[in-house]
Steps between C-alpha positions, in 0.01 A plus 500: 500500500778656704596287799735610775655275769724573795702258713627605845656325794331708764666340809179506708180619334340611827804702609526672164140523384523883487796473263308255284204740495726789402641299212160375378347845508788640296562217251162322476623165362229257404664223702738504800696187591644506852762283666610460862162618622572340841132475565249217554212518256242597762706805603568635148383864465230423246284801592778747421561346158131508419491871593781550250299329224663158519199280556649170385755335734655155526725407792755243601621629835635378829582652837823694522685371195484489118154535345383609157190680380350631179261796511326619188252749353403227253307187599668158491367188330689269739795476731751234601774431757795272430724348765872474437752274682206354695501810722176675589678832521282737293733575210272480196158601380359534150185641342339486156322787330244448226158622388413648838799734454413576139762268354408271211830312541585375852790653697667320789706680764742317734625678815811347667708558808814288451691414822775749582751224579672627817852633509727211417500389135567132574208256493695244704523727805205733447156340474346831389725517198433136420127575514543794263684289242238228523222754463657638178546145368130428558402823328697388195313167479156639588285446190261788562801731479571390140256708295511410133359637179239772549469443880505835682677475831677742736738389776598756763636530845797521728705224341791584729763462225673778311602295191705738288822694565326838499222378724735564795715792603823300464506170315850413622426572866165324495605166343513335841198678645165321510272637223777533243706183530558319167288200596196720588532702183534185293189345656280805466602552140422129442143561630468788258641305206289191566183710486611722212434793726582856404665707776312830460767708669773379266269516203468874568840583653830370356711256697771762507294724729456460873154422646426462865176425690638434849732685734609359835375638830859460626627794294537820701400697192350270236473775236858621539657153493249373239604139551189356354384171346226408254312233689147579382401384157221508240508235228251455221440204273620518139144575378511831697843620386360744247243625749749665736454879507675615814714397796558705815692461828360737762836555669378798701294262716819386671521845650144513636443495875554151647537343152540147384852416384343416163324749269203458262570371147235566234434400141233611255378269226266557208287189494 
């Protein structure tokens, strides 16, 4: 079966539900993983998603900050929430698909919103940056994020790190900017290595080419300056490497009315 999945830091799902609807109507992914929903679970716009054909929803939200959600056309077998750094700050949710979704082999999807880390890349003076580094360390040692053998897992989300030189507009100028500092890049790549994850973007697009998924609100003309970063990621377990059929960054979404600073990132697998 063909299986499509999109990840998108929406920066308030209620504020941008019309943009989400526009995207879903055009692209029709089977599964949409959202981050930074900024919405308590009881205020999530469930009715609108059901109208769009996404009847299956799991939530881990909170008022005003953070929040992750997975909405799907396909039914789940189960869902789970993990807590990192002993903070109940709504940064992870996972689901499993199985027979209900027409899959004979289970598929697990993890949706993450890694802490941004503030502005100062020094854990001794910036508690937000220290939290980010600790969060990445815990991801590395988290056993459920170490799929082995034939286990079919997908890890997606706003991981808030652009790990490679061409994941940012200027490697040299970004080395001391949070999201591309050497220690962050090292820690995120260690998470990837520990789980034998395949970075779908870089499986499809050479490291020599630029890829961005985020453009700052601070830019007077984001398109003209094009100072982007690749903060949003889709990883698959080794067992799914040969299943990858497509990878798309919907960059046009950054130019929609009242957009998120992140854009949707989509992969298609043949399961």
